[in-house]
C-alpha positions as CSV (number, residue, x, y, z in Angstrom):
1,M,3.0,-30.5,12.9
2,K,6.6,-31.7,13.5
3,I,9.6,-30.3,11.6
4,N,13.3,-29.9,12.0
5,K,14.3,-26.6,13.6
6,K,16.9,-25.7,11.0
7,K,14.6,-26.5,8.1
8,L,11.8,-24.4,9.5
9,L,14.1,-21.5,10.1
10,A,15.4,-21.8,6.5
11,A,11.8,-21.6,5.2
12,L,11.0,-18.6,7.5
13,R,14.1,-16.7,6.3
14,I,12.7,-17.0,2.7
15,A,9.2,-16.0,3.8
16,S,10.5,-13.0,5.8
17,R,11.8,-11.4,2.6
18,V,8.2,-11.3,1.3
19,V,6.1,-10.4,4.3
20,E,5.6,-6.8,5.4
21,K,6.9,-5.9,8.8
22,K,4.5,-2.9,9.0
23,S,1.2,-3.0,7.1
24,H,-2.4,-1.7,7.5
25,M,-3.4,-5.4,6.8
26,P,-2.0,-7.5,9.7
27,I,-2.6,-10.7,7.7
28,L,0.2,-9.7,5.4
29,G,2.7,-10.1,8.3
30,T,1.8,-13.8,8.6
31,V,2.7,-17.1,7.0
32,L,0.1,-19.8,6.2
33,I,1.2,-23.3,6.8
34,A,-1.1,-25.9,5.3
35,N,-0.7,-29.3,3.5
36,G,3.0,-29.3,4.0
37,I,3.5,-25.9,2.3
38,M,4.4,-22.5,3.8
39,K,2.9,-19.5,2.0
40,A,3.7,-15.8,2.3
41,T,2.6,-12.8,0.3
42,N,2.6,-9.0,0.2
43,L,0.0,-9.0,-2.6
44,D,2.7,-8.2,-5.2
45,I,4.9,-11.2,-4.5
46,G,3.8,-14.6,-3.3
47,V,6.0,-17.5,-2.2
48,N,5.2,-21.2,-1.6
49,I,7.8,-23.2,0.2
50,A,7.6,-27.0,0.4
51,L,8.2,-28.2,4.0
52,D,9.7,-31.5,5.0
53,A,7.3,-32.0,7.9
54,E,4.9,-34.4,9.5
55,M,1.6,-32.7,9.3
56,D,-2.1,-33.6,9.4
57,K,-4.0,-32.8,6.2
58,D,-6.7,-30.7,8.0
59,E,-4.2,-28.6,10.0
60,K,-3.7,-25.0,9.1
61,F,-1.7,-22.4,10.9
62,C,-1.6,-18.7,10.1
63,I,1.1,-17.2,12.4
64,H,3.0,-13.9,12.5
65,C,6.2,-14.6,10.5
66,H,8.8,-12.7,12.5
67,R,7.3,-13.7,15.9
68,L,7.4,-17.3,14.9
69,T,11.0,-16.9,13.8
70,D,12.0,-15.4,17.2
71,I,10.3,-18.2,19.0
72,V,11.8,-21.0,17.0
73,K,15.3,-19.5,17.4
74,S,14.9,-19.5,21.2
75,L,14.1,-23.2,21.3
76,D,16.7,-25.7,22.5
77,A,15.1,-28.8,20.9
78,E,16.1,-29.8,17.3
79,T,12.5,-30.6,16.5
80,V,9.7,-28.0,16.5
81,E,6.2,-29.2,17.3
82,I,3.2,-26.9,16.5
83,M,-0.2,-28.0,17.7
84,A,-3.5,-26.2,17.0
85,K,-5.7,-25.3,19.9
86,E,-9.5,-24.7,20.0
87,N,-9.2,-21.0,21.0
88,Q,-7.6,-19.8,17.7
89,A,-4.1,-20.4,19.1
90,V,-1.2,-22.7,18.6
91,K,1.0,-24.4,21.1
92,I,4.7,-24.6,20.2
93,N,6.8,-27.3,22.0
94,G,4.6,-27.1,25.0
95,Y,6.2,-23.7,26.1
96,F,4.5,-21.1,23.9
97,E,0.8,-20.6,23.3
98,V,0.5,-18.0,20.5
99,Y,-2.7,-16.6,19.1
100,N,-2.9,-16.7,15.3
101,M,-5.2,-15.4,12.6
102,K,-7.9,-17.3,10.7
103,A,-6.3,-19.3,7.9
104,D,-9.3,-18.6,5.6
105,E,-8.5,-14.9,5.6
106,F,-5.0,-15.4,4.2
107,P,-4.8,-13.8,0.7
108,D,-3.6,-15.9,-2.2
109,F,-3.0,-15.5,-5.9
110,N,-5.7,-17.2,-7.9
111,M,-3.8,-18.9,-10.7
112,A,-7.0,-20.7,-11.9
113,E,-8.1,-17.5,-13.6
114,A,-5.0,-17.2,-15.7
115,E,-3.6,-19.3,-18.5
116,I,0.0,-20.3,-18.5
117,D,1.7,-19.5,-21.8
118,E,3.9,-22.5,-22.6
119,K,5.6,-20.7,-25.5
120,N,6.5,-17.5,-23.6
121,H,9.0,-18.3,-20.9
122,V,12.4,-16.8,-20.1
123,T,15.5,-18.5,-18.9
124,I,18.3,-16.2,-17.7
125,S,21.4,-16.9,-15.8
126,K,21.8,-15.5,-12.3
127,G,24.8,-13.5,-13.4
128,A,23.0,-12.0,-16.4
129,L,20.0,-10.9,-14.3
130,Q,22.3,-9.3,-11.7
131,R,24.2,-7.5,-14.4
132,V,21.1,-6.0,-15.8
133,A,19.4,-5.3,-12.5
134,S,22.4,-3.4,-11.2
135,S,21.5,-0.4,-13.3
136,A,17.9,-0.2,-12.2
137,T,16.8,2.5,-9.8
138,N,14.6,2.9,-6.7
139,E,13.8,6.5,-7.4
140,E,10.3,7.4,-8.5
141,C,10.0,9.1,-11.9
142,G,7.6,9.4,-14.8
143,F,8.6,6.0,-16.0
144,N,8.9,2.9,-13.8
145,L,12.7,2.2,-13.9
146,A,12.8,0.2,-10.6
147,G,13.2,-3.2,-12.2
148,V,14.0,-5.2,-15.4
149,Y,12.0,-4.9,-18.6
150,F,11.8,-8.1,-20.7
151,D,11.2,-7.2,-24.3
152,G,9.9,-10.2,-26.2
153,E,10.0,-8.4,-29.6
154,N,13.8,-7.8,-29.4
155,S,14.6,-10.7,-27.0
156,V,16.4,-8.6,-24.5
157,A,16.3,-7.8,-20.8
158,V,16.9,-4.1,-20.1
159,A,17.2,-1.9,-17.0
160,S,18.2,1.8,-16.7
161,D,18.4,4.6,-14.1
162,G,18.4,7.3,-16.8
163,H,22.2,7.7,-16.5
164,R,23.2,4.3,-17.7
165,L,21.6,1.3,-19.4
166,H,22.4,-2.4,-19.0
167,M,21.0,-5.0,-21.5
168,E,21.4,-8.8,-21.9
169,N,20.3,-10.9,-24.9
170,V,17.8,-13.6,-23.7
171,E,15.7,-16.2,-25.5
172,M,12.1,-15.2,-25.3
173,S,9.1,-14.2,-27.4
174,G,5.6,-12.8,-26.8
175,P,4.4,-9.7,-25.0
176,A,6.8,-7.6,-23.0
177,W,6.6,-7.6,-19.2
178,F,8.3,-5.9,-16.2
179,L,10.0,-7.6,-13.2
180,P,10.2,-5.3,-10.2
181,L,13.4,-4.9,-8.4
182,T,11.7,-5.8,-5.1
183,A,10.9,-9.2,-6.6
184,I,14.5,-9.7,-7.9
185,R,15.9,-9.1,-4.5
186,V,13.5,-11.8,-3.1
187,I,14.3,-14.4,-5.8
188,M,18.0,-14.0,-6.3
189,P,19.2,-15.5,-2.9
190,A,17.4,-18.7,-3.7
191,C,18.9,-18.9,-7.3
192,K,22.1,-20.8,-7.9
193,D,22.9,-20.8,-11.6
194,E,19.8,-19.7,-13.6
195,V,16.2,-18.9,-13.3
196,T,13.3,-19.7,-15.6
197,F,10.2,-17.4,-15.5
198,K,6.9,-18.9,-16.8
199,V,4.3,-16.4,-17.9
200,F,0.6,-16.3,-17.0
201,K,-1.3,-14.4,-19.6
202,A,-4.8,-13.0,-19.6
203,Q,-6.8,-11.4,-22.3
204,Q,-7.9,-7.7,-22.2
205,V,-10.8,-6.3,-24.2
206,V,-11.4,-2.6,-24.9
207,V,-14.6,-1.3,-26.3
208,R,-14.5,2.1,-27.9
209,P,-17.9,3.7,-28.4
210,E,-18.4,5.9,-31.4
211,S,-20.0,8.7,-29.4
212,E,-18.8,10.3,-26.1
213,K,-17.9,8.3,-23.0
214,P,-21.1,6.5,-21.8
215,E,-22.8,7.6,-18.6
216,A,-22.2,5.6,-15.4
217,D,-25.8,4.3,-15.3
218,M,-25.3,2.7,-18.7
219,L,-22.8,0.3,-17.1
220,D,-25.1,-1.2,-14.5
221,G,-25.2,-4.5,-16.3
222,L,-21.4,-5.0,-15.8
223,D,-19.4,-6.4,-13.0
224,K,-17.9,-3.3,-11.5
225,S,-15.0,-5.3,-9.9
226,Q,-13.8,-6.0,-13.5
227,L,-14.4,-2.6,-14.9
228,M,-11.5,-0.2,-15.4
229,A,-11.5,3.3,-16.8
230,L,-8.5,3.3,-19.1
231,N,-8.8,7.0,-19.9
232,D,-11.5,9.6,-20.6
233,D,-12.2,8.4,-24.1
234,Y,-13.2,4.7,-23.6
235,F,-13.8,2.0,-21.1
236,G,-11.9,-1.2,-20.8
237,L,-12.7,-4.5,-19.2
238,E,-10.0,-6.8,-18.1
239,V,-10.8,-10.5,-17.5
240,S,-8.8,-13.6,-17.1
241,A,-11.4,-16.4,-17.2
242,K,-10.8,-18.3,-20.5
243,G,-13.7,-18.5,-22.8
244,T,-15.7,-15.5,-21.4
245,I,-13.9,-12.6,-23.0
246,K,-16.1,-12.3,-26.1
247,Q,-19.4,-12.7,-24.1
248,I,-18.3,-9.8,-21.8
249,A,-17.3,-7.6,-24.8
250,K,-20.8,-8.2,-26.3
251,T,-22.4,-7.3,-22.9
252,M,-20.4,-4.1,-22.9
253,M,-21.6,-3.1,-26.3
254,D,-25.2,-4.1,-25.5
255,V,-25.1,-2.0,-22.3
256,M,-23.5,1.0,-24.0
257,K,-26.1,0.8,-26.8
258,E,-23.4,1.8,-29.2
259,K,-21.8,0.6,-32.4
260,A,-18.3,-0.3,-31.3
261,K,-15.5,-2.6,-32.3
262,P,-13.9,-4.6,-29.4
263,E,-10.2,-4.8,-29.4
264,Y,-8.4,-7.8,-27.8
265,K,-4.9,-8.1,-26.7
266,D,-2.8,-10.5,-24.5
267,V,-1.4,-9.1,-21.4
268,I,1.0,-10.6,-18.8
269,K,-0.6,-10.8,-15.4
270,N,1.9,-12.8,-13.4
271,V,5.2,-14.6,-13.8
272,L,6.2,-17.7,-11.9
273,T,9.5,-19.4,-11.1
274,T,10.3,-22.5,-9.1
275,I,13.7,-23.0,-7.5
276,N,14.5,-26.0,-5.3
277,G,11.0,-26.6,-4.2
278,I,10.3,-22.8,-3.7
279,T,7.7,-21.2,-6.0
280,F,7.7,-17.5,-6.4
281,V,4.7,-15.7,-8.1
282,V,5.2,-12.1,-9.0
283,R,2.4,-9.7,-10.1
284,T,3.7,-7.8,-13.1
285,P,2.8,-4.1,-12.8
286,E,1.2,-2.2,-15.7
287,T,4.1,0.2,-16.2
288,R,5.5,2.4,-18.9
289,F,9.1,1.6,-19.8
290,P,10.8,4.3,-21.9
291,D,11.8,3.7,-25.5
292,Y,15.3,2.5,-24.7
293,K,16.2,1.9,-28.4
294,A,16.0,5.7,-29.1
295,I,19.1,6.5,-27.0
296,F,21.4,4.2,-28.9
297,P,23.8,6.5,-30.8
298,N,25.1,6.2,-34.3
299,I,28.5,4.5,-33.7
300,V,31.3,6.1,-35.7
301,Y,34.4,4.5,-34.1
302,T,34.8,1.0,-32.6
303,V,37.8,0.2,-30.4
304,N,38.7,-2.7,-28.2
305,V,40.3,-2.5,-24.7
306,K,41.5,-5.3,-22.4
307,R,39.6,-5.5,-19.2
308,D,42.8,-5.7,-17.1
309,D,44.2,-2.6,-18.8
310,M,41.2,-0.4,-18.2
311,L,39.9,-1.5,-14.8
312,P,42.9,-0.4,-12.6
313,P,42.9,3.2,-13.9
314,L,39.2,3.5,-13.3
315,E,39.5,2.2,-9.7
316,Q,42.4,4.6,-9.2
317,A,40.3,7.5,-10.4
318,L,37.6,6.5,-8.0
319,S,39.9,7.0,-5.1
320,L,39.6,10.8,-5.8
321,S,35.8,10.7,-6.0
322,S,33.5,12.1,-3.3
323,E,29.8,12.5,-2.8
324,R,29.9,15.9,-4.3
325,Y,32.1,15.1,-7.3
326,K,32.3,11.9,-9.3
327,A,33.6,12.5,-12.8
328,V,36.4,11.4,-15.1
329,K,37.5,12.8,-18.4
330,M,38.4,10.3,-21.2
331,M,40.2,11.2,-24.4
332,F,40.3,8.7,-27.4
333,N,43.0,9.0,-30.0
334,G,45.7,6.4,-30.6
335,H,45.1,5.2,-27.0
336,I,42.9,6.2,-24.1
337,E,43.9,9.0,-21.8
338,M,42.1,9.4,-18.4
339,E,42.0,12.4,-16.2
340,C,40.2,13.1,-12.9
341,V,40.3,16.6,-11.3
342,N,38.6,16.9,-8.0
343,P,38.8,20.5,-6.8
344,D,38.4,19.4,-3.1
345,I,41.0,16.5,-3.2
346,G,43.4,16.6,-6.1
347,T,44.1,15.3,-9.6
348,Y,44.8,11.9,-11.3
349,Q,46.2,11.4,-14.8
350,R,46.7,8.3,-16.8
351,H,48.1,8.8,-20.3
352,T,48.5,5.3,-21.8
353,I,45.7,2.8,-21.7
354,P,46.3,0.8,-24.9
355,M,43.4,0.1,-27.3
356,K,42.9,-1.6,-30.6
357,G,41.5,0.8,-33.2
358,N,42.1,4.3,-34.3
359,I,40.1,7.5,-33.7
360,E,40.9,10.6,-35.6
361,P,40.5,13.4,-34.7
362,E,40.5,13.0,-30.9
363,V,37.2,12.4,-29.2
364,R,36.7,13.3,-25.5
365,G,34.0,13.3,-22.9
366,G,33.2,13.2,-19.2
367,F,31.7,10.2,-17.5
368,N,30.8,8.8,-14.1
369,P,33.7,6.5,-13.2
370,V,31.5,4.3,-11.1
371,Y,29.3,3.4,-14.1
372,L,32.4,2.7,-16.3
373,R,34.0,0.6,-13.6
374,D,30.9,-1.5,-13.1
375,I,30.6,-2.3,-16.8
376,V,34.2,-3.1,-17.3
377,A,34.4,-5.2,-14.2
378,M,31.6,-7.5,-15.6
379,A,33.8,-8.5,-18.6
380,T,36.2,-11.4,-18.6
381,D,38.6,-10.3,-21.4
382,D,38.2,-7.7,-24.1
383,V,35.6,-4.9,-24.0
384,E,34.3,-3.4,-27.3
385,I,33.6,0.3,-27.0
386,G,31.4,2.1,-29.5
387,V,32.3,5.8,-29.7
388,P,29.8,8.3,-31.4
389,E,30.9,11.4,-33.2
390,S,32.0,14.4,-31.2
391,H,29.5,17.2,-31.0
392,V,30.6,20.4,-32.8
393,L,29.0,23.8,-31.9
394,T,29.1,26.8,-34.3
395,K,29.2,30.1,-32.4
396,E,27.6,33.4,-33.5
397,D,31.0,34.7,-34.8
398,G,31.3,31.7,-37.1
399,T,34.0,29.9,-35.0
400,I,33.6,26.2,-34.4
401,E,34.0,24.7,-30.9
402,D,34.3,20.9,-30.2
403,I,32.4,20.4,-27.0
404,G,33.0,16.6,-26.9
405,L,30.6,13.7,-26.6
406,C,26.9,14.4,-26.1
407,K,25.8,10.9,-26.7
408,P,26.5,7.7,-24.7
409,L,29.4,5.3,-25.1
410,V,28.3,1.8,-25.9
411,F,30.2,-1.1,-24.3
412,K,29.8,-4.8,-25.4
413,H,31.2,-8.0,-24.1
414,G,29.6,-11.4,-24.6
415,T,25.8,-11.1,-24.5
416,F,26.0,-7.9,-22.5
417,T,25.5,-4.3,-23.8
418,G,26.0,-1.2,-21.6
419,L,25.4,2.5,-22.2
420,V,26.9,5.3,-20.2
421,M,25.6,8.8,-20.7
422,P,28.2,11.6,-20.8
423,M,28.4,14.5,-18.3
424,R,30.0,17.9,-18.1
425,V,33.4,18.0,-16.3
């Protein structure tokens, strides 16, 4: 194989974002070069990169990605020549002889078992995807929040870290699916303006027996590689091969010797996007995303603020923030008042941020200024702020205390919606 050094390094840079530096499977640290295409995968994300190279059809190389990158960088020549040897090695420009792995052992996503859903695809701008993904989290919790949730029923892309929520309107339909943050970080550098995700769907069948869960020996007639125990009450079988789902469901019922009704549903197995000759395939995890609609408050007041009026005070308030203390108090009346009191550093007060709209009586609440700044900075002009009703607490002696906002502020500009949860200050 002969290829330009700069073009090979560009392909290796993309592949290096996918391959694992440390893995119990050494093959996952390699790239497969065959038929003019470089492939890399970590079993959750796969990438195919078209190479502008002179290459024999029968040639295949499976080389350690980062080692190959270091070798190519060290070469003086503008052209890189890789030649296969008989002893499971490759010779690079006559200087290096590097042992590689068997190309047949390289894992690959099998798209032949899945059916592409032509009706269910999503096109989202790079900016919109970045705006949504910026509120995702890497922290582990009961729900998987480390990514963007595409909700086909409501045609939105949503992400949240539990303290804030970012949402963009998108054109899509069909089942919901989840794009991990790790995949977004791999794809975004290759994206210029927008990205289109095509969806590969499979069909899932669940057979619920009328009696108790069947014994293990009752399932000997089934392919165990396809069997999954969904919970203690029933067995499910997941298949992708088109035209076999009903036969498998019938087999399950015959083996269980039970009267049961099979339930079918479409599930999203993989999403694919191609950008400038680079194809990314992402395995969509089976994850629980929280009911984000439940946290939207009942909006009582709506005001409008200019981006350039609100952004500087937020950035000024941030100058008093620290790792231990990040909070700003906001008061809504005829205008917006902002106050930041950091017991370790000092205070900041801004009394006149103009707004359009009226709020009576005054509504106040504490918020993280980083989250407010991020949302306002995304806007280009006016920002609409939805303000819920202030929470009133009745004490034991009958007196009433206004404790401020207990529900999130709702920010809107363009196709973007952002929520910021209040905090005690």
